[in-house]
Structure formats: structure tokens, C-alpha cells
C-alpha positions, 0 to 999 in steps of 0.5 A, a space after each residue: 382368859 384363855 383356858 389353853 396354855 400358849 406355846 411358851 407354857 406347854 408342849 404344843 398349842 392347836 395353832 402351833 400344831 397346824 403349822 408343824 404337824 406335816 414336818 416332825 422330827 421322826 419323819 411323819 407326813 400328816 395331812 391337814 386334818 386339825 383343830 384350831 381355836 379354842 374357848 375363852 374363859 366362861 363367865 357364869 351365865 344367867 340362870 345357872 347354879 353358881 358352884 361357889 354358893 353350893 355346899 361342900 362336904 355336907 352331904 354323905 357320900 353314897 357308897 356304891 358297895 353298900 349291900 342295900 345298893 347292890 343288885 339282888 340276884 333273881 337267878 338265885 334269890 335265896 342265896 346269901 350272896 348273888 353268886 351261883 355255879 353253872 350256866 344260868 337258865 334265866 336272868 340274874 338281874 332285870 334292870 330297867 332304864 327310866 326317868 326319875 327325880 332325886 336330890 343331888 345336894 344342890 340348894 337354893 342359895 337364897 333360901 337353903 331349900 334342897 333342890 331336886 333334879 330330873 334324871 335318867 337312871 337304872 334300877 330294879 324297882 326304883 331307878 337312880 343315878 348312878 345305877 345299882 351296883 352289879 356284883 358277880 363272882 368269876 368262874 375261878 372263884 366258884 361263880 357261874 359261867 355267865 351273868 345274864 342281865 335283862 335291860 328294859 327300856 322304859 324311857 318313853 318320854 316324848 322329849 330328851 332331858 337335854 338338847 338333841 343335835 339331829 345333824 349327827 349320825 345317830 339312831 333315828 337318822 340312819 337309812 330306813 329310820 328317819 320316820 322315827 323320832 323321840 316324840 313318836 318312839 321314845 328314847 333309844 338305849 343300848 347298854 355297854 359293859 365297859 371292860 366286859 367279855 361278851 359275844 359281839 351282840 351283847 357288847 353294846 355296839 351303838 347300832 344295836 340300840 332299841 326303843 321303849 317296848 323294843 318297837 324300833 331296834 338298830 340295824 345291826 340286830 339283823 346280823 344276830 341269829 335269832 334277831 333282837 333280844 334285851 337279855 344280855 350274857 356276860 362271861 365270868 371267866 375273867 379275873 376280879 376287876 372293877 368294870 362299869 356299865 353305861 349307855 352307848 346309843 348311837 349319837 346320844 351316848 354323851 346325853 344319856 350318860 350325862 343324864 345319869 345312865 351309868 353304874 358299877 359292875 364288880 367281879 370277885 374271884 377267889 383272891 379278891 372276894 369282897 369279904 372281910 376274910 379275903 386271903 389278900 387282907 384287902 379292906 372290905 365293906 364297910 371299908 371298901 368304898 366305890 365312888 363314881 366321880 363326874 362333872 356336871 352343870 346345873 340350872 339354878 332350879 336344880 335341872 341338869 344343864 348341857 350347853 348346846 346353843 350360841 352363848 352357852 358356856 363352852 359353846 366356842 369349843 365346837 368351832 374349828 374355824 374362825 367365823 363359822 356360823 351354824 345357821 339354817 336350815 340345820 341349825 334354825 334356832 339360835 345356832 343350835 342345838 349342836 354337839 360340843 366336842 368337849 364338855 367341862 362341868 363346874 360342879 363335881 359330883 360323886 355318886 350323884 351327890 355334889 362334893 360329899 363327905 365320908 366319916 372314916 375310922 383311923 385305918 386303911 380304906 380301899 377306894 374303887 374310883 371311876 372317872 365318869 366325866 365326859 372330857 375331864 382328866 383328874 389329877 388326884 391328891 389328898 391333903 389334910 386340913 382342919 375339920 371345918 375347912 370347906 373352901 377349895 381356895 383355902 391356902 391349906 387346901 391349895 398348899 397342903 403337902 400331898 399325902 401318900 397312898 397305894 395304887 393296887 390296881 386299875 381297870 381290869 384287876 389288881 396290879 403286879 405290885 402296889 405302887 406308893 405315890 401322892 399324885 395320880 393322873 386319872 383319865 376319864 372312863 378309867 378306874 383305879 383301885 387305891 388304898 389310903 391309910 387314915 391311921 396316922 395319929 396326926 390325921 385324927 380329927 382332921 379332914 382329908 380332902 381329895 383334891 384335883 390339880 388338873 385344869 378345867 381344860 383338855 389335858 395335854 400332860 401339864 397340871 397344877 392349880 397355880 395357873 389361873 389362865 388355864 381355868 375355864 371358869 371364874 372362881 373355879 370350884 373343881 379343885 376339890 372332889 370330896 372329903 374324908 373326916 377322920 372322926 369314927 372310933 376304930 372298930 373290932 374288925 381287923 385291919 390286915 392290909 399288906 401291900 406285899 400281897 399285891 402281885 397279880 401282873 399280867 402274863 402276855 406272850 409275844 405279839 404276832 403282829 405290830 399295828 400302827 394306828 393314830 389319832 387326828 382331828 378334822 372338821 365335819 361338814 359344818 366346820 365343827 371339830 371332829 376326832 378321827 382315827 387313822 393309820 401310820 404306814 409301818 414301812 417308812 420310805 425316803 420321805 418318812 412314814 405317812 399317817 392317814 386319817 379316815 372318816 368313820 364310814 371307811 372300811 375297817 383297817 384293823 382285823 385282829 384274830 381271836 386268841 392272838 397277841 398283838 402289839 399296837 402303837 398308837 400315835 397322837 397327832 392332836 393337842 389333847 390327851 385321849 383315853 383309849 378303850 378297846 372293847 372285848 379285850 384287856 391290854 397292858 401299857 408297855 411304854 410311852 414315847 414322845 413324838 418330837 414335833 418342831 414346835 417353838 420350844 419342844 417342851 413335852 410337858 411334865 412327866 405323867 404319873 401313872 399306874 402301869 399294869 393291865 388296863 382297859 383304858 390308857 391315856 394317850 398324851 398329846 405328842 406321845 405314842 403309846 405301845 399296848 399289848 
């Protein structure tokens, strides 16, 4: 069972791309960097948790904006809220990274016993997955010039929780670092504030990693005046928005984040204050809910499972040439462990809990959503079903009429206008700010299921749960995310939501330069799929424009100047969608244009339903060029 649609079903398969990439209708000459075959349907492997046997909509969904989960500010411990004016003299937050064990809602299906899972987490006293929420006030909202966070590495374990591929360019493989190892030096980390505005040394560059007790620090610290520090400073001269923090260590980002290293970071301003009496009338706690949606796989004893060996689910995704074998000496044990180019889990997890539920009142709720998955795009809809429905394959779930909701913002803040839709394409790494109205009398006593109609497969613009050949897993359970039960009585707190109050569009000037960059896929020295970045010649000749991929170690090609406006055209020459995230700046998506390749049918797929505004991340759909400014 293939989990990628063939040429007759979607715009461009990998094999069609191989044949057509060098001769496109718009005249690009693309070198032969590409991926080829992909995985087939994955049977449930022995020893793994069967998601069909795990409970749905039983455990309560933790709200990351619950005051008990929000970091306490050491810079002003007596304040009613963790905000203060002026320049901070000491850390506001001291957050450690350590190993922990917590319940995720998993059970032993035979006994019903609740299982626990070993994880890595962030925390002030105890650590958790996700990490505690950091909430600060912007300068315009009366906050400090900056927020100071001390990130303490306490991951002194002598072995990583997950299989580690040492053939990669990673922390302890760098020149001068090969004498180091996790067994000897512990697990390196470096925290990136995704969407944050900082000086370069606080951005979480992968080569700024450091080990427990700071005994081993990455080579880029040599370029910092004063050298290494684990005390980071984040600028607050920014509008309100939903950021998130996560680990970014070189070559092990995927593993550290998968193990639990991620958390929310909210900025409030004079409009979006987070209080009930905010001037925009936006729902505030307890009617503002923050949920990080991720996918995972588990062993049947509750342990995290991450495929890395021959025969593991999804392993074939890493091979780009038929017959490639990852053998000795680099891969001495059963062909692994090896990095996978993409990962799709068969359990959906919300704030560290599988398929949870929330009891709600008949009123407007504000949902601050993060797609924290490795590779999975979500396509979100809401449907109303009877209160006892739990089966993702129940006809009322699959065939239910999607309910409308408002999209009021994205990664970096509120939108220029509230947009009403019933379907939202939700790329991994991004955040969306939506408002859902549970007040319709027809919803009283009902269960509202947040469903996902994207497939267990790389996203290429198509979606819909009506194609079983597109599913990676048998009896897939990833078509539902969580549930909202409309069972609580209405409180006395006013519901003042007005979509007309949303008018915060970006103001961006004319560009000083237009850059053309591109996405490619190639192979590494072992024959594994390798994403590549490159450029497109801005001056076409008689043969068309030349598009050139570069390996990561090539010199930097794009060097923007601070305080300037640029327009970037990003061309996607791969079969998959790629969310794009640019550090230290925000951008606005100007438009998407189809690149018409000479494929068998040329079908670009379904239109993508997407909020358009100020974003820190944009999905680059296969065969599409995206303009951002």
C-alpha cells in the first residue's frame, strides 16, 4: 500500500519529478538532485503500542495558559503578573533541561493500567513535556526592554533516550570535538526561541550547543565577546504573538524535540493583554486555550519509539536509491541507527496527552495552536457528533459537516482581518490563533471533534480522508486530534468577542532587493535523501534560468542588511511541501504561483486554504513558488 499518490492522483510524484525537473514550462534548468522511491504501508510492528487500542477523549487536555503552568518571574517575584519595566538586571526565568517521567494517557490495553513514559523536559523546579509557558509583556504594553532566561543543561545521562546517528554532522563530530561523547560528556542542548528577536548569540544556532555543566561548548561561542553564557536575552520591542521555544542542537534537534524539549512563549501587548478586560474583547483564560499538537510512536510499555533500524516503521523513507544498504563500518548494527528524512507518528498527542478532551461552555473560545510535529502537516476541521463518539472512523466523524471558525492570527501576531473558514492547512512548526463559537444551541451536549483530514504522508497540497491508499498506517487513528464537550454551564464572565476588532495587518515597505532561492532534494554519501537549499539565477538567458543546489558547507549566498526590506521568491523543486522559517525576522506572504512542470497531467492539486498575514513560517507547496517580504 503506497502512501504517496501516483501521477494520476496528484501533481507530481517523485519518479515523475526525476524525469521532468530539467525541462519545465517556465524554463528552469535544474541539475539532477532529487529523491526517488518512498515507503509503503507500514504494518504494526511487534512491541509497539497499537493506537486503535488506546483511549480517545478520556484524559483532560492540559491548557498551557493555565496560570499554574506559566513560569514564575524571578526578576519580579512579588508582581501579580510576570511583567516589569526597564532593563532587567538578572534572569526573569531559570529553566533547566532534565530527564523526567510522566503519564501521557497511554494504557496497557490488556489490564487498563496507566503507563508512564521517560522524557526530556523543561522546567523551573520539576520538568515536563511540554515545558512551562513563558509569558511576557512587550515594550509597547509596558513591559521590560528584554526578557532574560537562563537555560540550565542538566541532561547528564550517559545515553540518549532515542537512537543516535553519529554519521551526521552533529555536535560531537565537529573538528576538535570527536573526543567527546554523550557517554562521557552528556547530552548537548541549545534553545531556540522560534519567532524571537535577539542578538545572534542568543538565537539558538545549532553550533552554539553546550553540555551539562557547560564543560563542552560549541565552536561558534568563540565569535561572541565574553565567550559562552547560558543566560539569554530576548528583545520585547515586538507586538503580541505566539512564539515557542525548542531545542536546536546540531544533528540531534529531531531527537531532543521528539523527547519533549518544546514549550510556548507568549508576548502580550496593550491590545492583546491576556486579561478578561482586554480592549479587543478577545477570550481570555479560562477561555483562552494553548495546545501543542504533535505525533509520536510508543512501545507497548509506554516508552517513546523512534524508527532508526532496518525493519522499523518508516525506515524505507530514508533510502533514495533502490538496493542501497547501510552497512559496516558506519552502520554496523542491523543497518542503523540512521536518521530518517521524515517521520510520521501513529499517535496524536496534545500537550503531552494522547487524544485528550476539554469540557467547554456555550461561548467563544480562543485556541492558540502549535503544530509541533516533525514532518506532519495537519488539515484541521471541526465536526459535531454525539457525546459518546470516540471512534475516528465513525461515519459521523468522517462525514460530518465542517463547522465554521475564525482565524484571527498566525505566527507573529493578529491578522489584518478575521477570516471565517471551516478548513485550515496547518504546517509543522507554525502557530495559528483561532476563535471557535460553541454557543450554537444545536451544539449543546454535543462533542465537537477537532479532526485532521491530511494523510500520514508528506504534504503536497492534496488532502482528504477518502483515499485509503494515501495512508501510511493500517487502521489509521490520526484523523482525530482532540474533543471539546459542550457540557459546562455559562459563567457570568461576559463573552465580548467581536471579529471586527481584528485589524492588525503588517505594514511593510517597498523591497530594496529581490532574491530568488530554491529547495531541492539530493543524496548524501550513503545514498540517503538529503534536503538542499540553493539559488535561482535572477537573469534568465536564452536557455532559461539556472537553479543551483548547494550543500550546507558552501559559503553563504544571501546576506541581507539590517533594517532593510527584501522580497524573496522561494522555488520548490521537490515533491513535498516545506514550511519555511527565517530566524530573527518576520515576513508577510505575498502570494503563491504554480510552477508548471511537464508532468503527465500537470494537476497542481487542490487550492490551499491558508491564513494570509504576518507569518514566521510559510508552507512551500510542491511545484509552487512563494513570494515573501
